[in-house]
ZAROKOL-165557 format. One record per residue: z, x, y of N, C-alpha, C in turn; residue in three letters; residue number from 0. Coordinates in Angstrom, 3 decimals. Last residue first. Layout:
N
{{Z; X; Y}; {Z; X; Y}; {Z; X; Y}; ALA; NUM};
...
END
This chain:
103
{{-10.079; -6.818; 5.041}; {-11.387; -7.363; 4.593}; {-11.355; -8.860; 4.505}; ASP; 102};
{{-7.663; -5.664; 5.543}; {-8.277; -6.447; 6.618}; {-9.599; -7.063; 6.225}; THR; 101};
{{-6.556; -3.944; 3.777}; {-6.215; -5.348; 3.608}; {-6.872; -6.243; 4.657}; TYR; 100};
{{-7.157; -1.402; 4.552}; {-7.895; -1.926; 3.400}; {-7.615; -3.414; 3.153}; LYS; 99};
{{-5.314; -0.816; 6.554}; {-6.661; -1.235; 6.938}; {-7.442; -1.829; 5.769}; ARG; 98};
{{-3.026; 0.293; 5.492}; {-3.049; -1.159; 5.711}; {-4.448; -1.681; 6.039}; LEU; 97};
{{-3.765; 2.993; 5.527}; {-3.484; 2.331; 4.262}; {-3.568; 0.826; 4.405}; THR; 96};
{{-3.989; 3.447; 8.279}; {-5.153; 3.634; 7.408}; {-4.969; 2.933; 6.067}; ASP; 95};
{{-1.319; 3.002; 9.019}; {-2.366; 2.115; 9.526}; {-3.615; 2.223; 8.658}; ILE; 94};
{{-0.182; 5.186; 7.712}; {0.255; 3.832; 7.363}; {-0.802; 2.825; 7.805}; ILE; 93};
{{-1.443; 7.292; 9.054}; {-1.648; 7.127; 7.618}; {-1.259; 5.725; 7.162}; GLN; 92};
{{-0.401; 6.946; 11.628}; {-1.847; 6.821; 11.413}; {-2.153; 6.595; 9.932}; LYS; 91};
{{2.257; 7.541; 11.091}; {1.909; 6.200; 11.569}; {0.422; 5.945; 11.355}; ARG; 90};
{{1.982; 10.235; 10.429}; {2.440; 9.284; 9.404}; {2.120; 7.859; 9.815}; GLN; 89};
{{1.200; 11.409; 12.840}; {0.242; 11.328; 11.738}; {0.681; 10.349; 10.654}; ASN; 88};
{{3.398; 9.574; 14.954}; {2.393; 10.612; 14.757}; {1.449; 10.348; 13.598}; GLY; 87};
{{6.106; 7.809; 13.332}; {5.377; 8.311; 14.486}; {4.308; 9.303; 14.052}; GLU; 86};
{{7.838; 4.938; 12.107}; {7.053; 6.147; 11.882}; {6.274; 6.520; 13.138}; ALA; 85};
{{8.991; 2.488; 12.411}; {9.626; 3.609; 13.088}; {8.812; 4.896; 12.993}; LEU; 84};
{{7.759; 0.695; 10.770}; {7.447; 0.621; 12.188}; {8.048; 1.764; 12.989}; GLY; 83};
{{8.994; 1.061; 8.356}; {7.673; 1.663; 8.550}; {7.275; 1.667; 10.020}; LEU; 82};
{{11.246; -0.533; 8.594}; {11.414; 0.925; 8.641}; {10.078; 1.621; 8.882}; ASP; 81};
{{10.225; -3.057; 8.106}; {10.565; -2.703; 9.489}; {10.766; -1.191; 9.638}; ALA; 80};
{{10.110; -3.104; 5.338}; {8.863; -3.007; 6.098}; {9.142; -2.567; 7.527}; TRP; 79};
{{12.703; -0.953; 4.026}; {12.182; -2.260; 4.442}; {10.865; -2.030; 5.175}; THR; 78};
{{13.110; 1.632; 3.380}; {13.673; 0.650; 2.455}; {13.203; -0.763; 2.791}; TRP; 77};
{{12.260; 4.928; 3.877}; {11.776; 3.554; 4.036}; {12.379; 2.676; 2.955}; VAL; 76};
{{14.418; 7.308; 5.348}; {13.790; 6.779; 4.135}; {13.429; 5.320; 4.360}; THR; 75};
{{13.807; 9.560; 8.076}; {14.541; 8.476; 7.437}; {13.761; 8.028; 6.211}; THR; 74};
{{14.250; 12.380; 10.249}; {13.556; 11.684; 9.174}; {14.442; 10.576; 8.637}; LYS; 73};
{{13.762; 14.046; 13.345}; {14.587; 13.214; 12.469}; {13.715; 12.507; 11.441}; GLU; 72};
{{12.217; 15.387; 15.198}; {12.589; 16.077; 13.971}; {13.461; 15.283; 13.021}; GLY; 71};
{{11.558; 13.520; 17.151}; {12.542; 14.556; 17.441}; {13.073; 15.230; 16.185}; GLU; 70};
{{10.667; 10.864; 14.867}; {10.653; 11.541; 16.153}; {11.782; 12.532; 16.295}; GLY; 69};
{{10.724; 9.995; 12.328}; {10.980; 8.994; 13.365}; {11.077; 9.627; 14.747}; VAL; 68};
{{8.908; 10.498; 9.476}; {9.372; 11.161; 10.680}; {9.524; 10.108; 11.765}; ASP; 67};
{{9.913; 9.258; 6.260}; {9.069; 9.217; 7.451}; {9.740; 9.938; 8.607}; ILE; 66};
{{9.683; 9.154; 2.808}; {10.376; 9.789; 3.931}; {9.427; 9.778; 5.124}; LYS; 65};
{{9.675; 6.295; 0.727}; {8.908; 7.310; 1.443}; {9.754; 7.869; 2.594}; MET; 64};
{{10.884; 4.145; -0.428}; {11.454; 5.464; -0.696}; {10.737; 6.605; 0.006}; GLY; 63};
{{7.928; 2.299; -0.480}; {9.372; 2.310; -0.734}; {9.835; 3.712; -1.107}; GLN; 62};
{{5.171; 2.528; -0.454}; {5.902; 2.854; 0.776}; {7.404; 2.985; 0.522}; PHE; 61};
{{4.151; 1.559; -2.804}; {4.315; 3.009; -2.682}; {5.044; 3.424; -1.413}; ASP; 60};
{{5.792; -1.531; -2.392}; {4.877; -0.720; -3.190}; {5.186; 0.764; -3.021}; GLY; 59};
{{7.299; -3.420; -1.081}; {6.777; -2.291; -0.311}; {5.767; -1.464; -1.088}; LEU; 58};
{{6.916; -6.957; -1.598}; {7.260; -5.623; -2.099}; {6.594; -4.526; -1.270}; PRO; 57};
{{8.000; -9.352; 0.752}; {6.846; -8.728; 0.103}; {7.249; -7.328; -0.365}; ALA; 56};
{{9.742; -11.174; 1.951}; {10.228; -10.308; 0.877}; {9.078; -9.730; 0.049}; LYS; 55};
{{9.105; -12.486; 4.181}; {8.488; -12.989; 2.953}; {8.971; -12.228; 1.719}; GLN; 54};
{{10.401; -10.899; 6.010}; {10.887; -12.274; 5.830}; {10.310; -12.914; 4.571}; SER; 53};
{{8.844; -8.571; 5.819}; {10.255; -8.540; 5.406}; {10.769; -9.950; 5.141}; ASP; 52};
{{6.476; -9.564; 6.898}; {6.485; -9.121; 5.498}; {7.908; -9.007; 4.967}; LEU; 51};
{{7.327; -10.044; 9.524}; {6.859; -11.158; 8.692}; {6.895; -10.787; 7.210}; GLU; 50};
{{7.911; -7.432; 10.349}; {8.977; -8.446; 10.324}; {8.589; -9.621; 9.428}; ASP; 49};
{{5.343; -6.311; 10.204}; {6.388; -5.819; 9.312}; {7.554; -6.801; 9.223}; PHE; 48};
{{4.101; -7.779; 12.254}; {3.570; -7.838; 10.887}; {4.655; -7.407; 9.900}; ILE; 47};
{{5.586; -6.963; 14.456}; {5.587; -8.371; 14.060}; {5.103; -8.543; 12.622}; GLU; 46};
{{4.929; -4.210; 14.454}; {6.320; -4.647; 14.351}; {6.422; -6.090; 13.884}; GLY; 45};
{{2.116; -4.230; 14.846}; {2.699; -3.761; 13.581}; {4.134; -4.230; 13.403}; LEU; 44};
{{0.334; -5.007; 16.803}; {1.378; -5.949; 16.394}; {2.059; -5.530; 15.096}; HIS; 43};
{{-1.780; -3.384; 17.223}; {-0.810; -3.472; 18.310}; {0.376; -4.370; 17.953}; GLU; 42};
{{-3.311; -3.848; 14.969}; {-2.628; -2.550; 15.088}; {-1.563; -2.568; 16.188}; ARG; 41};
{{-4.582; -6.307; 15.328}; {-3.410; -6.242; 14.456}; {-2.634; -4.933; 14.605}; TRP; 40};
{{-6.758; -7.203; 16.762}; {-5.739; -6.434; 17.487}; {-4.478; -6.228; 16.642}; ALA; 39};
{{-8.299; -8.878; 15.206}; {-8.730; -7.486; 15.361}; {-7.696; -6.607; 16.052}; ASP; 38};
{{-5.614; -10.976; 13.999}; {-7.026; -10.686; 14.256}; {-7.303; -9.197; 14.390}; GLY; 37};
{{-3.103; -11.763; 13.296}; {-3.255; -11.106; 14.592}; {-4.693; -10.699; 14.901}; HIS; 36};
{{-3.338; -12.783; 10.765}; {-2.745; -13.647; 11.786}; {-3.004; -13.088; 13.188}; THR; 35};
{{-4.102; -10.665; 9.168}; {-5.143; -11.554; 9.682}; {-4.632; -12.521; 10.744}; ASN; 34};
{{-1.583; -9.581; 8.467}; {-2.516; -8.835; 9.316}; {-3.532; -9.775; 9.959}; ILE; 33};
{{-0.493; -11.568; 6.849}; {0.244; -11.105; 8.026}; {-0.672; -10.361; 8.997}; ALA; 32};
{{-2.471; -11.781; 4.841}; {-2.163; -12.917; 5.701}; {-1.465; -12.498; 6.981}; GLY; 31};
{{-2.333; -9.213; 3.645}; {-3.586; -9.680; 4.251}; {-3.319; -10.832; 5.225}; ARG; 30};
{{0.305; -9.277; 2.673}; {-0.102; -8.279; 3.656}; {-1.354; -8.744; 4.392}; ILE; 29};
{{0.130; -11.452; 0.882}; {1.119; -11.462; 1.963}; {0.716; -10.483; 3.065}; ALA; 28};
{{-1.866; -10.607; -0.900}; {-2.081; -11.802; -0.084}; {-1.111; -11.868; 1.090}; ASP; 27};
{{-0.565; -8.361; -2.052}; {-1.847; -8.212; -1.350}; {-2.097; -9.395; -0.416}; ARG; 26};
{{1.598; -9.621; -3.281}; {1.813; -8.610; -2.241}; {0.567; -8.469; -1.391}; ARG; 25};
{{0.251; -11.231; -5.126}; {1.135; -11.858; -4.140}; {1.398; -10.899; -2.978}; ALA; 24};
{{-1.165; -9.374; -6.740}; {-1.890; -10.297; -5.868}; {-1.015; -10.961; -4.813}; PRO; 23};
{{-0.875; -6.258; -7.388}; {0.098; -7.316; -7.188}; {-0.543; -8.308; -6.218}; ASN; 22};
{{-2.633; -4.422; -9.924}; {-2.473; -4.936; -8.572}; {-1.442; -6.056; -8.552}; SER; 21};
{{-1.446; -1.802; -11.974}; {-1.935; -3.174; -11.844}; {-1.695; -3.658; -10.422}; ARG; 20};
{{-2.463; 1.588; -11.648}; {-1.433; 0.566; -11.522}; {-2.075; -0.805; -11.382}; ARG; 19};
{{-5.009; 2.915; -13.890}; {-4.130; 2.884; -12.734}; {-3.162; 1.720; -12.760}; GLY; 18};
{{-8.005; 1.426; -15.153}; {-7.020; 2.493; -15.096}; {-6.151; 2.311; -13.868}; ARG; 17};
{{-9.208; -1.167; -17.244}; {-8.973; -0.591; -15.927}; {-7.896; 0.471; -16.020}; LYS; 16};
{{-11.693; -2.129; -19.353}; {-10.402; -1.452; -19.331}; {-10.240; -0.767; -17.985}; LYS; 15};
{{-14.201; -3.212; -19.639}; {-13.256; -3.868; -18.747}; {-11.892; -3.217; -18.678}; GLY; 14};
{{-14.649; -2.170; -22.963}; {-15.233; -2.749; -21.764}; {-14.151; -3.421; -20.929}; ALA; 13};
{{-13.611; 0.805; -24.343}; {-13.327; -0.621; -24.217}; {-13.894; -1.124; -22.896}; LYS; 12};
{{-16.014; 3.100; -25.674}; {-15.004; 2.730; -24.675}; {-14.834; 1.222; -24.593}; PRO; 11};
{{-16.196; 4.121; -28.914}; {-16.828; 3.208; -27.972}; {-15.762; 2.809; -26.957}; ILE; 10};
{{-16.674; 7.017; -30.715}; {-15.726; 6.214; -29.940}; {-16.491; 5.387; -28.923}; ARG; 9};
{{-18.149; 7.312; -33.906}; {-18.258; 7.452; -32.451}; {-17.272; 6.515; -31.748}; PRO; 8};
{{-16.483; 8.800; -36.546}; {-16.949; 7.529; -36.014}; {-17.031; 7.665; -34.494}; VAL; 7};
{{-17.463; 11.654; -38.321}; {-16.657; 11.058; -37.249}; {-17.305; 9.766; -36.754}; ALA; 6};
{{-19.076; 12.922; -40.059}; {-18.346; 11.769; -40.576}; {-17.569; 11.028; -39.481}; ASN; 5};
{{-19.955; 15.065; -38.576}; {-20.959; 14.090; -39.021}; {-20.290; 12.813; -39.521}; GLU; 4};
{{-17.657; 16.554; -38.216}; {-18.257; 15.934; -37.032}; {-19.318; 14.900; -37.418}; SER; 3};
{{-17.115; 17.530; -40.717}; {-16.214; 16.524; -40.165}; {-16.835; 15.824; -38.971}; ALA; 2};
{{-20.156; 17.816; -42.633}; {-19.082; 18.347; -41.801}; {-18.254; 17.204; -41.236}; SER; 1};
{{-21.065; 17.455; -46.025}; {-21.063; 16.976; -44.672}; {-19.903; 17.570; -43.898}; MET; 0};
END
């Protein structure tokens, strides 16, 4: 017999998830802050970020991100309020990322 005939077939583990584990407290904090403002939440990003800072919600992948704050200046994100300084395409990307919490 060859080695391939003796090999035990691998059965994938059911329910095994890949990637980073979700943080339900972070998700709920973001969703709550956004839902407070309804459909017009995009116009209230500063208030949403202030609320998330006051709740000490983790930044997740936003932490340490370099953002353009205009006129060629960049800064590093350490608080939610820092995200409110982003301009242009980065601001659009932040809004796109937050949109998944509006469900």
